[in-house]
C-alpha positions as CSV (number, residue, x, y, z in Angstrom):
1,M,21.0,12.5,87.1
2,S,17.8,14.1,85.9
3,D,16.4,10.7,84.9
4,Q,17.0,9.4,88.5
5,T,15.3,12.5,89.9
6,D,12.3,12.0,87.6
7,S,12.1,8.3,88.5
8,S,12.2,9.2,92.2
9,T,9.4,11.7,91.7
10,M,7.2,9.2,90.0
11,T,7.3,6.8,92.9
12,V,5.9,9.2,95.5
13,P,2.7,7.6,96.8
14,I,-0.5,9.4,96.1
15,K,-3.1,9.5,98.9
16,A,-6.2,7.6,97.9
17,E,-9.4,9.7,97.7
18,K,-11.9,8.8,100.3
19,K,-15.1,7.1,99.1
20,K,-17.9,9.5,99.0
21,T,-21.2,8.9,100.8
22,Y,-24.6,9.3,99.1
23,C,-28.1,9.2,100.3
24,G,-29.8,6.0,99.3
25,A,-33.0,7.8,98.4
26,C,-32.2,11.2,96.8
27,E,-28.6,10.3,95.9
28,N,-27.3,13.6,97.2
29,E,-23.7,13.6,98.6
30,L,-23.6,13.5,102.4
31,E,-21.1,14.7,105.0
32,P,-19.3,11.8,106.8
33,D,-20.9,12.9,110.1
34,H,-24.4,13.5,108.8
35,S,-27.3,13.2,111.2
36,G,-29.6,11.1,109.1
37,I,-30.4,7.4,109.3
38,Q,-27.6,4.9,108.6
39,C,-27.4,1.1,109.0
40,V,-24.6,-1.3,109.8
41,Q,-24.2,-2.2,106.1
42,A,-23.4,1.4,105.3
43,H,-26.6,2.5,103.7
44,H,-27.1,6.2,104.4
45,F,-30.1,8.6,104.2
46,C,-30.0,12.3,104.4
47,P,-31.9,14.1,107.2
48,G,-34.7,15.1,104.7
49,C,-35.2,11.6,103.4
50,S,-34.9,10.3,107.0
51,V,-38.0,12.3,107.8
52,H,-39.9,10.4,105.0
53,I,-38.7,7.1,106.6
54,V,-39.9,8.2,110.0
55,N,-43.3,9.1,108.5
56,L,-43.4,5.7,106.8
57,F,-43.0,4.1,110.2
58,F,-45.7,6.2,111.8
59,S,-48.1,5.4,108.9
60,D,-48.2,1.7,110.1
61,P,-45.9,1.1,113.1
62,Q,-46.9,-2.5,113.6
63,H,-45.9,-3.4,110.0
64,Y,-42.5,-1.6,110.3
65,I,-41.4,-3.1,113.6
66,P,-38.7,-4.2,114.1
67,L,-37.1,-1.1,112.6
68,R,-35.1,-2.0,109.5
69,C,-33.1,-0.3,106.8
70,V,-35.4,0.4,103.9
71,Q,-32.6,-0.8,101.5
72,C,-31.1,-3.9,103.0
73,H,-33.7,-4.6,105.8
74,V,-31.0,-5.2,108.4
75,E,-32.4,-4.1,111.8
76,L,-31.5,-0.5,112.7
77,N,-29.9,0.6,115.9
78,P,-32.9,2.2,117.7
79,G,-30.8,5.2,118.7
80,V,-30.2,6.1,115.0
81,F,-33.9,6.1,114.4
82,E,-34.9,7.8,117.6
83,R,-32.7,10.8,117.1
84,Q,-34.8,11.7,114.0
85,L,-38.0,12.0,116.1
86,S,-39.7,15.2,117.4
87,N,-40.8,15.2,121.1
88,E,-44.3,14.4,120.1
89,Q,-43.2,11.5,117.9
90,M,-40.9,10.3,120.7
91,D,-43.8,10.1,123.1
92,F,-45.8,8.1,120.6
93,Y,-42.9,5.8,119.9
94,N,-42.1,5.1,123.5
95,Q,-45.8,4.3,124.3
96,Y,-46.1,2.1,121.3
97,M,-42.9,0.2,121.9
98,L,-43.8,-0.4,125.5
99,L,-47.2,-1.7,124.5
100,L,-45.7,-3.9,121.8
101,V,-43.4,-5.5,124.4
102,F,-46.3,-6.4,126.6
103,A,-48.5,-7.4,123.6
104,K,-45.9,-10.0,122.4
105,E,-46.2,-11.7,125.8
106,L,-50.0,-11.5,125.9
107,L,-51.1,-12.1,122.3
108,A,-52.8,-15.5,121.6
109,D,-52.5,-17.2,118.2
110,D,-55.9,-15.8,117.1
111,E,-55.1,-12.2,118.3
112,R,-53.4,-9.2,116.8
113,L,-52.4,-5.7,118.0
114,D,-54.2,-2.9,116.2
115,G,-53.1,0.7,116.5
116,C,-54.9,3.9,115.6
117,P,-53.3,5.5,112.5
118,F,-53.7,9.0,114.1
119,C,-52.5,8.6,117.7
120,S,-50.7,6.2,120.1
121,F,-53.7,4.3,121.1
122,A,-53.6,0.5,120.4
123,V,-55.5,-2.5,121.6
124,I,-55.4,-6.3,121.3
125,R,-58.2,-7.6,119.1
126,S,-59.2,-10.9,117.4
127,K,-57.7,-11.5,114.0
128,D,-61.2,-11.9,112.7
129,D,-62.3,-8.4,113.8
130,T,-63.5,-5.9,111.3
131,N,-61.0,-3.5,109.6
132,I,-62.9,-0.5,111.1
133,F,-61.0,0.7,114.2
134,Y,-62.6,2.9,117.0
135,C,-60.0,4.8,118.9
136,A,-60.8,5.2,122.6
137,H,-58.1,7.8,123.2
138,P,-59.9,10.8,124.8
139,E,-57.9,13.3,122.7
140,C,-58.5,11.4,119.4
141,G,-61.6,9.3,119.2
142,K,-61.3,8.9,115.4
143,I,-62.8,6.0,113.5
144,S,-60.4,4.7,110.8
145,C,-59.9,1.9,108.3
146,L,-56.9,-0.3,109.1
147,I,-56.4,-1.2,105.4
148,C,-56.3,2.2,103.7
149,R,-55.3,3.9,106.9
150,K,-57.8,6.7,106.4
151,A,-60.4,8.2,108.7
152,C,-64.0,7.0,108.5
153,P,-67.0,9.3,109.0
154,K,-68.8,9.2,112.4
155,I,-72.5,8.4,112.4
156,L,-74.5,10.6,114.7
157,N,-78.1,10.1,115.8
158,D,-78.5,7.1,113.6
159,Y,-78.7,9.3,110.6
160,C,-76.6,8.6,107.5
161,S,-76.4,11.0,104.7
162,D,-75.7,9.8,101.2
163,E,-72.2,11.1,101.5
164,I,-71.6,9.1,104.7
165,I,-73.0,5.9,103.1
166,A,-70.8,6.3,100.1
167,E,-67.7,6.9,102.2
168,M,-68.5,3.8,104.4
169,E,-69.0,1.7,101.3
170,K,-65.5,2.5,100.3
171,H,-64.2,1.0,103.5
172,F,-66.4,-2.1,103.0
173,T,-64.6,-2.4,99.6
174,C,-61.3,-2.1,101.5
175,A,-62.3,-5.2,103.5
176,S,-63.3,-7.2,100.5
177,L,-60.0,-6.5,98.8
178,A,-57.8,-6.8,101.9
179,K,-56.2,-10.2,101.2
180,D,-55.6,-9.4,97.5
181,K,-54.0,-6.1,98.4
182,E,-51.8,-7.7,101.0
183,K,-50.5,-10.2,98.4
184,F,-49.9,-7.5,95.8
185,D,-48.0,-5.4,98.3
186,Q,-45.9,-8.3,99.3
187,Y,-44.9,-9.1,95.7
188,L,-44.2,-5.4,95.0
189,E,-42.0,-5.0,98.1
190,L,-40.0,-8.1,97.3
191,G,-39.0,-6.6,94.0
192,S,-36.6,-4.2,95.7
193,K,-34.8,-6.9,97.8
194,V,-33.9,-10.6,97.8
195,P,-34.7,-12.8,100.8
196,C,-32.2,-15.2,102.4
197,P,-33.3,-18.7,101.2
198,N,-32.9,-20.0,104.7
199,C,-34.5,-17.6,107.2
200,G,-36.2,-15.1,104.8
201,L,-34.5,-12.0,106.0
202,A,-34.6,-9.7,102.9
203,G,-32.4,-6.9,101.8
204,M,-30.6,-5.2,98.9
205,K,-26.9,-6.0,98.2
206,D,-24.2,-3.4,98.2
207,D,-21.7,-2.8,95.4
208,A,-19.7,-6.0,96.2
209,C,-20.1,-9.4,94.7
210,T,-23.2,-11.6,94.5
211,H,-22.0,-13.9,97.3
212,M,-24.2,-13.2,100.3
213,T,-23.8,-14.2,104.0
214,C,-27.0,-13.7,106.0
215,P,-26.4,-11.5,109.1
216,T,-29.1,-13.4,111.0
217,C,-28.6,-17.1,110.2
218,S,-25.1,-17.0,108.5
219,Q,-26.4,-18.9,105.4
220,L,-24.2,-18.4,102.3
221,W,-26.2,-17.8,99.2
222,C,-26.2,-16.3,95.7
223,Y,-28.0,-12.9,95.3
224,F,-28.5,-13.4,91.6
225,C,-30.4,-16.7,91.6
226,G,-31.5,-16.5,95.3
227,K,-30.3,-20.1,96.0
228,K,-28.3,-21.5,99.0
229,V,-24.7,-22.5,98.2
230,E,-25.8,-26.1,98.8
231,D,-28.5,-25.8,96.1
232,C,-26.5,-23.8,93.5
233,D,-25.4,-25.5,90.2
234,K,-21.6,-25.7,90.5
235,K,-18.6,-26.9,88.7
236,P,-18.4,-30.8,89.0
237,N,-15.8,-31.9,91.6
238,G,-15.1,-28.3,92.4
239,T,-13.4,-27.4,95.7
240,N,-14.1,-23.7,95.9
241,G,-17.7,-23.7,97.3
242,I,-19.8,-20.9,96.0
243,F,-17.0,-19.7,93.7
244,D,-17.7,-22.9,91.7
245,H,-21.2,-21.6,91.1
246,N,-19.6,-18.8,89.1
247,H,-17.4,-21.1,86.9
248,D,-18.3,-20.8,83.2
249,W,-21.4,-18.7,84.0
250,E,-21.0,-17.1,80.5
251,S,-22.0,-20.3,78.8
252,N,-24.1,-22.0,81.5
253,P,-27.5,-20.4,82.3
254,N,-27.6,-22.4,85.6
255,R,-24.6,-20.5,86.9
256,C,-24.4,-16.9,88.0
257,P,-21.8,-14.1,87.6
258,M,-19.8,-13.1,90.6
259,Y,-20.3,-9.4,89.8
260,L,-23.2,-7.8,88.0
261,T,-20.8,-5.6,86.0
262,Q,-19.5,-8.7,84.2
263,I,-22.7,-9.2,82.4
264,S,-22.2,-6.3,80.0
265,D,-19.3,-8.3,78.4
266,L,-21.9,-10.8,77.4
267,D,-25.1,-8.8,77.1
268,E,-24.9,-5.2,75.8
269,R,-28.2,-4.3,77.4
270,W,-26.5,-4.2,80.8
271,P,-24.6,-1.0,82.0
272,D,-20.9,-1.2,81.4
273,G,-18.9,-1.1,84.6
274,N,-21.4,0.7,86.8
275,E,-22.5,-1.6,89.7
276,E,-25.2,0.7,90.9
277,L,-26.9,0.9,87.5
278,C,-26.6,-2.8,87.2
279,L,-28.3,-3.3,90.5
280,V,-31.1,-1.0,89.4
281,M,-31.5,-3.0,86.2
282,F,-31.5,-6.3,88.2
283,H,-34.2,-5.1,90.5
284,R,-36.3,-3.6,87.8
285,N,-36.4,-7.0,86.1
286,R,-37.1,-8.7,89.4
287,S,-40.0,-6.3,90.2
288,L,-41.6,-6.8,86.8
289,R,-41.3,-10.6,87.2
290,L,-43.0,-10.5,90.5
291,L,-45.7,-8.1,89.4
292,R,-46.4,-10.3,86.4
293,E,-46.6,-13.3,88.7
294,V,-49.0,-11.7,91.1
295,Y,-51.1,-10.5,88.2
296,E,-51.4,-14.1,87.0
297,I,-52.2,-15.3,90.5
298,L,-54.9,-12.8,91.3
299,G,-56.2,-12.4,87.8
300,E,-57.2,-9.4,85.6
301,E,-60.5,-8.8,87.4
302,S,-58.9,-8.6,90.9
303,I,-56.0,-6.5,89.7
304,N,-58.4,-4.0,88.1
305,A,-60.5,-3.9,91.3
306,L,-57.4,-3.1,93.3
307,D,-56.4,-0.4,90.9
308,R,-59.8,1.2,90.9
309,H,-59.8,1.3,94.7
310,F,-56.2,1.7,95.7
311,N,-54.5,2.9,92.5
312,V,-52.0,0.0,92.8
313,L,-50.9,0.1,89.2
314,L,-50.6,3.9,89.2
315,T,-48.4,3.9,92.2
316,C,-46.3,0.8,91.7
317,G,-43.8,2.5,89.3
318,F,-44.5,0.4,86.2
319,T,-47.1,0.5,83.5
320,L,-49.4,-2.5,82.8
321,E,-47.8,-2.8,79.4
322,E,-44.4,-3.2,81.0
323,I,-45.7,-5.7,83.6
324,L,-47.4,-7.9,81.0
325,H,-45.3,-7.6,77.9
326,E,-41.7,-6.4,78.6
327,D,-39.0,-8.9,77.7
328,L,-37.8,-10.2,81.1
329,T,-34.9,-12.3,79.9
330,L,-32.3,-11.5,82.5
331,I,-29.2,-12.4,80.4
332,N,-29.2,-12.8,76.6
333,Y,-26.6,-15.5,75.9
334,P,-25.0,-15.3,72.5
335,N,-26.3,-18.7,71.4
336,N,-29.8,-17.6,72.2
337,N,-29.7,-14.8,69.5
């Protein structure tokens, strides 16, 4: 009798614990109904970190429109972003978005929309125009550099002090380094996400498998190698589509694992069973690969010039030693040891 009772007790179902929500930036646990930014792919940011995302937008609105999640780059619901804004920011945002709508209809191929970094004033200019921007807003009137996004000194009465000349020379240097900085920034940004091989929409995967379906063009692709399902190396005569790309990945370097957590069974450098840490390792490797590539493209002299002027190496999160010399073998296969 007692055995039956015990058996009955053991079969009582246990309510599953709800999955916790964490901020994608500071990793603090969040309440389910938090007021911060969140995207359709369930990436969440606490109210404090959402403020930093808002500030990022206002530092260069043209670059960050359309509004996208900073993790997966899926377009944000405007309402989720707008509820983070102060009244003053909301006025700027509304004016800028309205101007942008008109600009898209009016811009010629050789034109661009330039906006003041310090207020809501913007104007259509030639793509060949200087990087120095003169704001015509009556309450602003600042002169700024559109590359470093900093204010430039005003020149009064045709007199230039040594300090003003030195400051303006910095912005002339900005112009001379603009194309190289843009390329460096592009490579650095791509380290934290992987683009769809069909339409280019880039984002960071969640904790699921490496099979990706683009929310924009519906392309099926592999996050690990970045290839379309049509271009992936697959099991001969297979009938399981992208799953055939995962067949025998442990012995075939042209195939990819279905889950990042599987790699630790083959390569002890990878975190054991922790998808988030595996994703961090994957993107660290990807970032260093891209930074090494852009270093080789631009050359040592250009990289040093960028670092002297913009501190690109100091702020990229990696040392030059790591970029140039770290072993970037993604998977150590046993037969390679």
